[in-house]
C-alpha positions as CSV (number, residue, x, y, z in Angstrom):
1,X,12.3,-39.0,7.1
2,X,9.1,-37.5,6.2
3,X,7.7,-35.1,8.8
4,X,4.0,-34.8,9.2
5,X,2.0,-32.1,10.6
6,X,-1.1,-32.1,11.8
7,X,-3.2,-28.7,12.4
8,X,-5.2,-28.7,15.2
9,X,-7.7,-26.0,15.2
10,X,-9.3,-25.8,18.9
11,X,-10.5,-22.8,19.2
12,X,-12.4,-19.9,16.8
13,X,-9.2,-17.7,16.8
14,X,-7.2,-19.9,15.6
15,X,-9.7,-21.0,13.0
16,X,-9.8,-17.5,12.0
17,X,-6.0,-17.4,11.9
18,X,-6.0,-20.1,9.5
19,X,-8.2,-18.8,7.1
20,X,-6.4,-15.1,7.1
21,X,-2.9,-17.0,6.0
22,X,-4.9,-18.7,3.3
23,X,-6.3,-15.9,1.8
24,X,-3.0,-14.0,2.2
25,X,-1.2,-16.5,0.4
26,X,-3.6,-16.9,-2.5
27,X,-3.5,-12.8,-2.4
28,X,0.3,-13.1,-3.1
29,X,-0.1,-15.7,-5.4
30,X,-2.6,-13.6,-7.4
31,X,-0.5,-10.5,-7.5
32,X,2.3,-12.3,-8.5
33,X,0.3,-13.8,-11.3
34,X,-0.9,-10.5,-12.1
35,X,2.5,-8.5,-12.3
36,X,3.9,-11.6,-14.6
37,X,0.7,-10.9,-17.2
38,X,1.4,-7.2,-16.8
39,X,5.1,-7.5,-17.8
40,X,4.2,-9.9,-20.6
41,X,1.5,-7.2,-21.9
42,X,4.1,-4.3,-21.8
43,X,6.9,-6.7,-24.0
44,X,3.8,-7.4,-26.5
45,X,2.7,-3.7,-26.7
46,X,6.4,-2.3,-26.8
47,X,6.4,0.3,-24.6
48,X,9.7,1.7,-23.9
49,X,11.1,3.3,-20.9
50,X,13.5,5.9,-21.2
51,X,14.7,9.1,-19.4
52,X,12.4,11.2,-20.3
53,X,9.6,8.9,-18.8
54,X,11.8,8.4,-15.9
55,X,12.3,12.1,-15.3
56,X,8.7,12.3,-15.6
57,X,7.7,10.0,-13.2
58,X,10.2,11.3,-10.3
59,X,9.0,15.1,-11.0
60,X,5.5,13.3,-10.2
61,X,6.4,11.3,-7.5
62,X,8.0,14.6,-5.8
63,X,5.0,17.1,-6.4
64,X,2.7,14.7,-4.7
65,X,5.0,14.3,-2.0
66,X,5.4,18.2,-1.4
67,X,1.8,18.4,-1.7
68,X,1.1,16.2,1.1
69,X,3.4,17.9,3.2
70,X,1.9,21.3,3.0
71,X,-1.4,20.0,3.4
72,X,-0.3,18.3,6.4
73,X,1.1,21.6,7.5
74,X,-1.8,23.8,6.5
75,X,-3.9,21.4,8.4
76,X,-1.8,21.5,11.6
77,X,-1.6,25.1,11.5
78,X,-5.5,25.2,11.3
79,X,-5.7,22.7,14.1
80,X,-3.7,25.0,16.1
81,X,-5.7,28.3,15.8
82,X,-8.9,26.2,16.1
83,X,-7.2,25.0,19.8
84,X,-6.4,28.5,20.4
85,X,-9.6,30.1,19.6
86,X,-11.6,27.5,21.5
87,X,-9.7,27.8,24.7
88,X,-10.0,31.7,24.9
89,X,-13.7,31.4,24.3
90,X,-15.3,30.7,27.9
């Protein structure tokens, strides 16, 4: 048995959801094509992924994470100090 479904677009909201779904599927396909192309180019150029590159990448990720935590902590402290200063002044 072959099941057929008909799309009934009754309102503008359903039409918008339909086109959003189409765009999302199209973007997923484009990203997959881009990833496959990047892999083929990487094989062609002969990049090697070794332990040194892996350590460098991990160190970079850890340093960026620590920088984000430090900056958010400083931001929180500054917001707290500003709130204290604004409460004390009439």
